N, C-alpha and C positions, 0 to 999 in steps of 0.2 A: 479442829481448826489448823488449816493447813501450815505448813513450817514457814511460806513467805507472809501468810497472815501475820504468825507470831511473830517470827522478827520483827515485821513494819512495828507492830504494835509493843514490843520489847523497847525498838529504837525509839520510837514516839514519845513513850513514855519515859524513856532515860532522859532525851533531852530537855522535853518539859519538867521534869523534876530536877535539872540539872540548870538549866538557865532560870527556873523562879529561883531555886536555892541559891543561886549568883548575884542574881537583883537583889533579893533580903540579904544579903551580905553585903553588897556595896551600899545598900541604901542605909543602913540600919549600922554599920560600922565602918563602913568609911566616906562619910560626907564630906565635902569639900569646904576649907574656911577661904572665906572671900572679906572684902572689908564691910561688907553687909552684913557676915553674919556664917551661917553655915547655910550652902545649897547643896543640890542631890550630885551624887557621882557621876563623873561627864558619862562612863559607861553604861549609863543607867537607860539612856534611851536607844542604845545598839542593844542590849540586852534583851531590855521588853519587844523590841521590835524582831528578834529572834524568838522570845517567848510565844510571842502573836500570830506568827508563821508557822511554826511547830504545831500550835495551838488548833490553827486551821485545820493540817492535817489529825489532829488528835480528833474533830467532832466528826471528819469521815470518818476515821477509823471504828468508832463511835457508833455510827449507823451501820458499818458491815457489820459490826462484830454483833450488833444488837440483831440486825435480819440472821446472819448466819448463824453463829456459836450461841449466844442465849437464847434464842428462839428453840433451837434444837435441842439443849441440853437442859429446859427446863423442866422437862418430863423425871429427869431422874434427878434424886437427892443429893446426889453427891456436889460436895462444893457449893452449893444452892446457898450457902450465908453469904460463905468470904464474896461468891460472886455478885449477889443485891446488894451487900456490902459496897464493892468496888463499882458495879452500877451506879448507885446513889451518889457516891463521893463524885463520880464523873458527871452526872447531872447535875449539882451544885456546884461544883468549880467550873463547868461551863456557865451558869448561870450569873454565878459571884464574878465571872469573867468577863461577859456581858455589860452586868450592872458597873462595873468599873468603868466601862465606857460611857454608859448614857446617865447616869448618876451622878449626883453631886452634893456635900455638905453629908448630913448626917449619914444617909442612905448609902455612899459611896463609903466614909469610912465603917460602916458594917460590913460593906461587902467585901472590902480590902481584907480586914481582920478572918473575916469568914474564908475567903480566899487562900490565905496565906496560912492559916491553921489545919485547914482541912487537906491544901495542898502538901507540907512536910507531912503530916500524918496519911495520905495514900501511899504512899512508899509501902508501910509498914502493911495494910489491908491487901495492894497487891502479892508483896512479898510472901505473905500466907495464903494466898489465893494460888499462886506459883507454886510454893512450897505443896500444900495439897495435892494440886492437881499434878504435880511430878511423880508424886509420890505414891500418888493412885493410878496411875497407868499400867495399865495390865491389868489391873483384877476386874472384875465384874461389876457392870453397873446394879444397883439399887434400884429398884421401882419403887 
């Protein structure tokens, strides 16, 4: 993967994770108390808009990575498990993110819980994949 693409992926993934976590913290730990009860934090819409815009960049990058990085690396056995796990996480996060816009009631709640849990956990898989690939640079590929 080129240095520019790698940096773009790191920046977009970091922004996605930070905006997602910021929304979670604001939503669950800092609701606003009104005369009518608890209301969402006033920062939530702005954070969700930022998260959504960055997510569109993420979907674009996911397509680019799929076309170049994944298809090129699939024949190698190195990092296949963490790469496949990361791609699976990205797919489910994308689908559950879209589901948050287009579903209601129980299905929306399932999509929200799935998106939140996988979003928080995705950083672990991403760091494992990055650590394995950075520690393997310079080693010959196993076929």
